[in-house]
Structures are given as C-alpha cells and as structure tokens.
C-alpha positions as CSV (number, residue, x, y, z in Angstrom):
1,X,54.3,13.6,47.4
2,X,56.3,16.5,45.9
3,X,54.0,17.1,42.9
4,X,51.0,19.3,42.2
5,X,48.4,17.9,39.8
6,X,46.1,20.2,37.9
7,X,43.7,19.1,35.2
8,X,42.4,21.8,32.9
9,X,39.3,20.3,31.3
10,X,38.7,23.4,29.2
11,X,42.2,23.2,27.6
12,X,42.3,19.4,27.8
13,X,45.7,19.3,29.5
14,X,47.0,17.5,32.6
15,X,49.7,19.5,34.4
16,X,52.0,17.8,36.8
17,X,54.5,20.0,38.5
18,X,57.2,18.2,40.5
19,X,59.3,20.1,43.1
20,X,61.9,19.5,45.7
21,X,63.4,16.0,46.0
22,X,61.7,13.4,43.7
23,X,62.3,9.6,44.1
24,X,61.5,6.5,42.1
25,X,58.5,5.7,44.3
26,X,56.9,9.1,44.0
27,X,57.5,9.2,40.3
28,X,56.0,5.7,39.8
29,X,53.0,6.4,42.0
30,X,52.0,9.6,40.2
31,X,50.3,7.7,37.3
32,X,47.7,6.3,39.8
33,X,47.1,9.8,41.1
34,X,46.3,11.0,37.6
35,X,44.1,8.0,36.8
36,X,42.1,8.4,40.0
37,X,41.3,12.1,39.3
38,X,37.6,12.4,38.2
39,X,38.5,15.1,35.7
40,X,41.1,13.0,33.9
41,X,40.4,12.0,30.3
42,X,42.6,9.9,28.1
43,X,42.4,12.3,25.2
44,X,44.0,15.2,27.2
45,X,47.6,16.2,26.6
46,X,50.2,16.2,29.3
47,X,52.8,18.7,30.6
48,X,55.2,17.3,33.2
49,X,57.3,20.1,34.7
50,X,60.5,19.4,36.6
51,X,61.6,23.0,36.7
52,X,61.4,23.2,40.5
53,X,63.0,19.8,41.3
54,X,66.1,20.3,43.4
55,X,67.2,16.6,43.5
56,X,66.0,13.7,41.3
57,X,66.7,10.2,42.5
58,X,65.1,8.4,39.5
59,X,66.9,5.2,38.4
60,X,67.3,3.8,34.9
61,X,65.2,0.8,36.0
62,X,62.3,3.2,36.9
63,X,62.6,4.9,33.5
64,X,62.5,1.5,31.8
65,X,59.5,0.4,33.9
66,X,57.6,3.6,33.1
67,X,58.5,3.3,29.4
68,X,57.2,-0.3,29.3
69,X,54.0,0.6,31.2
70,X,51.0,1.3,29.0
71,X,50.3,5.1,28.9
72,X,47.2,6.3,30.6
73,X,46.8,8.7,27.6
74,X,45.7,8.0,24.1
75,X,48.7,7.5,21.7
76,X,47.9,10.6,19.7
77,X,48.1,13.1,22.6
78,X,51.1,15.3,23.3
79,X,53.4,14.6,26.3
80,X,55.7,17.5,27.1
81,X,58.4,17.3,29.7
82,X,59.9,20.5,31.0
83,X,63.5,20.0,32.3
84,X,65.8,23.0,32.4
85,X,68.6,21.4,34.4
86,X,71.2,19.4,32.5
87,X,70.8,16.2,34.5
88,X,67.0,16.2,34.4
89,X,67.1,17.2,30.7
90,X,69.3,14.1,30.0
91,X,67.0,11.9,32.1
92,X,63.9,13.2,30.2
93,X,65.7,12.7,26.9
94,X,66.6,9.1,27.8
95,X,62.9,8.5,28.7
96,X,61.9,10.0,25.3
97,X,64.2,7.5,23.6
98,X,62.8,4.6,25.6
99,X,59.2,5.6,24.7
100,X,59.6,6.6,21.0
101,X,57.2,3.8,19.9
102,X,54.7,3.9,22.7
103,X,54.6,7.7,23.1
104,X,55.5,9.1,19.6
105,X,54.4,12.6,20.6
106,X,56.7,13.1,23.6
107,X,58.7,16.3,23.6
108,X,61.4,17.4,26.0
109,X,61.9,21.2,26.4
110,X,63.8,23.4,28.7
111,X,61.1,26.0,29.6
112,X,57.4,26.3,30.3
113,X,57.2,28.8,27.4
114,X,58.5,26.1,25.0
115,X,56.0,23.6,26.4
116,X,53.1,26.0,25.6
117,X,54.4,26.5,22.1
118,X,54.5,22.8,21.5
119,X,51.1,22.4,23.0
120,X,49.8,25.1,20.6
121,X,51.0,23.0,17.6
122,X,48.7,20.2,18.8
123,X,45.8,22.3,17.6
124,X,47.2,23.1,14.2
C-alpha cells in the first residue's frame, strides 16, 4: 500500500503519508491499518499528507463511504489533510464538506508547515 503510517505517542498524532498512485481500495483499507496499530489511541490528532501522491483514483462514492463511516478518532480531535495539488485539494475539500458534522475539526491545508500550525492551535 502506498502509505507510510507513523504514530507519535509523545505528540499524540497519527501521521499518514500517501505517495505514488492511490486507489479507492487502498484509501478505504487504511483505517483498519491505523486501528490495528498497538500505539493508536482515539484521542490522538491526525495528519493525512497527500503531498507525494502522483495520481489519485478516489471516487465520489468512496468519499461518501468514508464520510458516513464512524471515525476511529474522538470527535474533538483535529484531522488535518495536506493536499498541495489542485485536484487533491478539491477532493479533500469535498471530503471536509461531507464530514462537517461527524468531523467538525477537519482542516484542509496546502503545506506540511500549515498542518503543523493548525496542530499547534489544538494545544491553545
């Protein structure tokens, strides 16, 4: 699967870095990967980074399925999606709209630096 998962227990953040070509199946399967990691905690925030994705084949139905699936995380945590590319940014923004009630703290940013700034606000 073209994704690297890192869980930082000290900072309480789950980092998922997707790269290369990403498909519906891989995107949908990633939640199970996070849930099965022994370091995962529901009160950790999340950064999902699409910066290194070269091609995303993620359908509207997959976005809807993900939006309608109960989050692994507590509702109060921050979810931050990094999507520099125009098409991926639009995809992430559509996902944000679909999840506005179930994931009220979902942010879509264009750079990792912006993601870390948003994450810092979590602590304020």
